[in-house]
C-alpha positions in Angstrom: 107.1 111.6 92.4 104.7 109.2 90.2 101.7 110.1 88.5 98.5 108.1 88.0 99.0 104.4 87.1 98.6 104.1 83.9 96.1 101.7 82.4 97.8 98.9 81.9 99.1 98.9 85.4 95.2 99.1 86.8 95.1 95.8 84.7 97.7 94.5 86.0 96.5 95.4 89.3 93.1 94.3 88.7 94.4 90.9 87.4 96.5 90.1 90.3 93.6 89.1 92.7 92.1 85.5 92.4 88.5 86.7 93.1 88.7 89.7 90.5 89.9 87.0 87.9 87.3 84.4 89.0 84.3 87.0 88.8 86.1 88.1 85.0 86.0 84.2 84.2 81.8 84.3 85.2 81.3 87.3 83.3 82.9 85.7 79.9 79.4 83.7 80.0 77.5 87.1 80.0 76.0 89.5 82.2 75.6 89.6 85.3 74.1 91.2 88.4 76.4 92.3 91.6 74.4 89.9 93.5 75.0 87.1 91.0 78.6 87.9 90.6 78.8 87.8 94.8 77.4 83.9 95.5 79.9 82.0 94.9 82.2 83.8 97.2 82.3 83.9 100.9 82.7 87.8 101.1 80.4 90.6 102.0 78.7 92.1 99.1 80.7 95.5 100.0 83.8 93.6 99.5 82.6 92.2 96.0 81.8 96.1 95.5 85.1 96.8 96.1 86.3 94.4 93.5 84.1 95.2 90.6 85.0 99.3 91.1 88.7 97.8 90.6 87.1 96.0 87.7 85.4 99.0 86.1 88.1 101.2 86.8 90.8 99.2 85.0 88.2 98.9 82.2 87.6 95.5 82.3 83.9 95.7 83.0 81.1 98.2 81.8 78.2 98.8 84.9 74.7 99.5 83.5 71.7 100.3 85.5 68.4 98.8 84.5 65.8 99.6 86.7 67.2 98.9 90.1 69.6 96.5 88.7 72.8 97.1 87.9 74.7 94.7 85.3 77.9 94.1 84.9 79.8 93.0 81.5 82.8 91.7 80.6 85.2 94.1 78.0 87.9 92.8 76.7 89.6 95.7 74.9 92.1 96.1 77.9 93.0 92.4 77.8 94.1 92.6 74.2 96.5 95.6 75.5 97.9 93.3 78.1 98.5 90.6 75.1 99.9 92.8 73.0 102.6 94.1 75.7 103.2 90.6 77.0 103.8 89.4 73.3 106.1 92.4 72.5 107.8 91.9 75.7 107.8 87.8 75.3 110.0 88.6 71.9 112.6 91.0 74.0 113.2 88.1 76.5 113.5 85.2 74.2 116.5 86.9 72.3 117.7 87.8 75.8 117.4 84.0 76.8 118.9 83.0 73.2 121.7 84.8 74.1 122.5 83.6 77.5 122.2 80.2 76.3 124.8 81.1 73.5 127.0 82.5 75.8 126.8 79.5 78.4 127.4 77.1 75.5 130.7 78.9 74.7 131.9 79.1 77.9 131.3 75.5 78.8 133.2 74.7 75.4 136.2 76.7 76.9 135.7 75.5 79.8 135.7 71.9 78.2 138.8 72.7 76.5 141.0 73.9 79.7 
């Protein structure tokens, strides 16, 4: 039976949604309240809050309370982990594609000689 999702899975799941990616893009400009983040979207405030919970669980944002305001701030550390994972696997995939290219060339040459 599968356990709780690992952090990398949470980050990929959070990034899979275009609204959450747009929220992260907005937060690159600086901290914002949930209300400010909700403005450009045609979805309910509770829906935005749900997106923020997903991003927070994935570690992609941090929410802090200041008086009656809750500010959201971008956290890039999980993106660094994703980037490292992709870079590692990109090397493996490139090696396999190179081997496949080489094998296809050999088959093509062999077919041309027959």
